[in-house]
C-alpha positions as CSV (number, residue, x, y, z in Angstrom):
1,M,0.0,-0.1,0.1
2,T,1.4,3.4,-0.8
3,L,1.7,6.3,1.6
4,S,-1.0,8.1,0.1
5,S,-3.3,5.2,-0.2
6,S,-2.9,4.8,3.6
7,I,-3.3,8.4,4.3
8,E,-6.5,8.6,2.3
9,E,-8.0,4.8,4.3
10,F,-7.0,6.7,7.8
11,R,-8.9,9.9,6.9
12,T,-11.7,8.2,5.7
13,K,-11.8,6.6,8.8
14,I,-11.5,9.4,10.6
15,N,-14.6,11.0,8.4
16,Q,-17.3,7.9,9.9
17,L,-16.0,8.6,13.5
18,V,-16.6,12.3,12.8
19,E,-20.3,11.2,11.0
20,K,-20.9,8.6,14.0
21,L,-20.1,11.2,16.8
22,E,-22.2,14.3,15.4
23,G,-25.2,11.3,15.4
24,V,-24.5,10.9,19.3
25,N,-24.1,14.5,19.6
26,N,-27.3,15.0,17.6
27,S,-29.3,12.4,20.0
28,S,-28.1,13.5,23.2
29,R,-28.9,16.6,22.9
30,T,-33.2,15.0,22.9
31,I,-32.5,13.7,26.4
32,S,-34.0,16.6,27.9
33,S,-37.4,16.2,25.7
34,T,-37.0,12.3,26.1
35,E,-39.8,11.0,28.4
36,A,-38.8,9.2,31.7
37,E,-40.0,5.6,30.6
38,Q,-37.8,5.8,27.2
39,L,-34.6,7.5,28.8
40,S,-33.0,3.3,29.0
41,R,-33.7,2.8,25.9
42,K,-31.9,6.3,24.7
43,F,-29.1,6.1,27.7
44,S,-28.8,2.4,25.8
45,S,-28.9,3.5,22.2
46,L,-25.8,6.4,23.0
47,M,-24.1,3.8,25.2
48,E,-23.9,1.1,22.2
49,S,-23.1,3.6,19.6
50,L,-20.4,5.1,21.6
51,E,-18.7,1.9,22.5
52,E,-18.6,1.9,18.4
53,V,-17.1,4.7,18.1
54,D,-14.1,3.4,20.7
55,T,-13.4,-0.1,18.8
56,E,-13.4,2.2,15.5
57,L,-11.0,4.9,16.9
58,R,-8.8,1.9,18.2
59,T,-8.8,0.9,14.8
60,A,-7.8,4.0,13.7
61,T,-5.2,4.4,16.0
62,E,-4.1,1.5,15.1
63,L,-4.1,2.2,11.7
64,L,-2.0,5.6,12.0
65,E,0.8,3.8,13.6
66,E,1.3,1.3,11.4
67,I,1.6,4.4,8.9
68,R,4.3,5.8,11.3
69,D,6.1,2.8,11.5
70,E,6.5,2.4,7.9
71,W,6.6,5.9,6.8
72,G,8.6,7.4,10.1
């Protein structure tokens, strides 16, 4: 893989992370208007989304480390 393609792959992953975090942000804005009986579901959904972001962030970090190790 070339440096250019590796960087592009990394940037794609970062853009995906930003989009997911924007989704979490938008969802969290509705917490105050969520009915009490729906809060548990809302929080579970937010936690699930954040866990996905966490996993994908770790993958992006590993990819960046690989790029650094290979290309300096």
